[in-house]
N, C-alpha and C positions, 0 to 999 in steps of 0.2 A: 387162312387168314382172311378175314373180311375187316374193311376198313370203311368207317362211316359213322356219321353223327347227324343229329337234327333235333328240331323241336316239335312237340305235340302238344294238344290241349286234350285234358280230360275233365269231365264234369263229374263232380261228387257232391252229391246231396245239394244240387242247384248252384253250386260254386265252381267256376271254372278255373283250373290250375294249369300252369306251364310245366311242362315236364322236358327234360333234356335227356336224349338217349344217345347211346354209343355203343360200340363193339368192344369187347375185351376178349383175349384169348385165354381159355381156360381148360387146361389139360389137352391142349391140341385142337381144341374146338372154339369156334366163335359164338359168344354168347352176347344178347342185346342185354344192356343194362339201362336202367331209368333212375332219374333224379327229379323230384318234385322241387321245384325253385320259388313256388309262390302263387299267388293269385294273379290272373290273368290283369292286365291293366296297371299293375304296381311297377313304377320306373325300376325299383330295386331288382324285381323279378327279371326284367329284361336285361339290366346289367350282369347279373349272375349267368344268364344264358350266354350273353356275349362273352363273358370271361371265360365260360367253361368250352365254349366252341373254339376260341383262341387256344386255349391249353390242349384241346384235343387235336387240332390242326398241326401244332407244333410237334406234339408227341407222334402224330402220324407221319410227318415229313421225316423225323428221325428214323422211325422203323423202315419206311420207304428207303432212304438212303442206304440203311444198312442192308436191306435186300438188294438193291442195286449193287453194292459193293461185292456181296458175296457171290452174284451171278457173274461179275466181272473177274472175280478170282477163279471161278470155274472154267471160264472161257480161254 
């Protein structure tokens, strides 16, 4: 399992777009996913990125807590 997320900018036809990326577990493998949030410089785009990051952090924290608990149960 791989945990992580971030932002990247991609230029498409001279327009710059902000993408949010994260890892998901798919059939036992970590797969990197991307979501286009909108044009760079748009305040709504930044807000979307912040919301997605927060959602991912909360989800990741739950996943890590579950892994820690499983490890404790085995010890």
